[in-house]
C-alpha positions in Angstrom: -55.7 -27.5 218.5 -55.9 -31.2 219.6 -59.0 -30.5 221.6 -60.9 -28.9 218.7 -60.0 -31.7 216.3 -61.1 -34.3 218.9 -64.3 -32.4 219.7 -65.0 -32.2 216.0 -64.5 -36.0 215.5 -66.6 -36.8 218.5 -69.5 -34.6 217.2 -69.2 -36.0 213.7 -69.5 -39.6 215.2 -72.6 -38.4 217.1 -74.2 -36.9 214.1 -73.5 -40.0 212.0 -75.1 -42.1 214.6 -78.5 -40.3 214.3 -81.2 -42.6 212.9 -84.6 -41.7 211.5 -87.2 -44.2 210.4 -90.4 -43.9 208.1 -93.4 -44.7 210.3 -96.6 -45.8 208.4 -99.3 -43.3 208.3 -97.2 -40.8 210.2 -93.8 -39.9 208.5 -90.3 -39.8 209.6 -89.3 -40.2 213.3 -85.9 -39.5 214.7 -84.8 -42.3 217.1 -82.4 -40.2 219.0 -84.4 -40.3 222.2 -85.6 -43.9 221.9 -84.0 -47.0 223.3 -84.1 -49.7 220.5 -83.9 -53.6 220.7 -83.7 -55.9 217.8 -85.9 -59.0 218.3 -84.0 -62.3 217.7 -86.9 -64.7 217.8 -88.5 -66.0 214.6 -91.2 -63.5 214.3 -92.4 -60.7 212.0 -91.8 -58.3 214.9 -88.2 -57.6 214.1 -87.4 -54.4 216.1 -89.0 -52.0 218.8 -87.9 -48.5 220.0 -89.3 -46.9 223.1 -89.1 -43.3 224.3 -89.9 -43.7 228.0 -90.2 -40.0 228.7 -92.8 -39.6 226.0 -94.5 -43.0 226.4 -94.2 -43.6 222.6 -93.1 -46.8 220.9 -92.4 -47.6 217.3 -92.4 -51.3 216.2 -91.1 -52.7 213.0 -93.1 -55.5 211.6 -91.1 -57.2 208.8 -89.9 -54.0 207.2 -92.6 -51.4 208.2 -92.5 -49.3 211.3 -95.8 -48.5 213.2 -96.2 -46.2 216.3 -98.1 -46.6 219.4 -98.9 -43.8 221.9 -99.3 -43.4 225.7 -97.7 -46.8 226.2 -96.7 -47.5 229.9 -93.3 -48.9 230.9 -95.0 -52.1 232.4 -96.5 -53.0 229.0 -93.1 -52.4 227.4 -91.3 -54.6 230.1 -94.0 -57.3 229.5 -93.3 -57.0 225.7 -89.5 -57.4 226.3 -89.9 -60.5 228.4 -92.7 -62.2 226.3 -91.7 -65.4 224.9 -93.7 -64.6 221.9 -93.5 -60.9 220.8 -95.9 -61.3 218.1 -98.5 -62.9 220.4 -97.9 -60.2 223.1 -98.1 -57.5 220.4 -101.6 -58.8 219.0 -103.2 -59.2 222.3 -101.7 -56.3 224.5 -100.5 -53.6 222.2 -102.3 -53.7 218.9 -105.7 -54.8 220.4 -108.8 -55.5 218.4 -110.1 -53.3 215.7 -108.9 -49.7 215.1 -109.0 -48.6 218.7 -106.3 -50.6 220.4 -105.2 -49.7 223.8 -102.2 -47.6 222.4 -103.5 -46.6 218.9 -102.1 -43.2 218.0 -105.4 -42.4 216.2 -107.2 -42.4 219.5 -104.4 -41.4 221.8 -102.4 -38.2 221.3 -99.0 -38.4 219.6 -96.4 -36.7 221.7 -95.9 -33.1 220.7 -92.2 -33.5 219.8 -93.2 -36.2 217.3 -96.2 -34.6 215.7 -96.1 -33.4 212.1 
């Protein structure tokens, strides 16, 4: 009986820990398979989450999440280590115009995150 109660408590804690965010131009995305980091520097880039297996990133700018597709781990590592997350984001992730290097309008959204 103790095992059943303990199992139920553990499962309940896991379910309570699930997080979903609203991604602009896309909809709700569960962060269950993402590794997330809060950005401590003074920047409007305040958080980012990366699903390495799917090469999919969501980035929070101020209070809004945006998504980026087919992002390689080396770019994510560079972003993590950049002294200015905003500058790195603008030059290496967002890119110029509407066809940035990881723009989900020109790169496929992973199947598990499609709506």
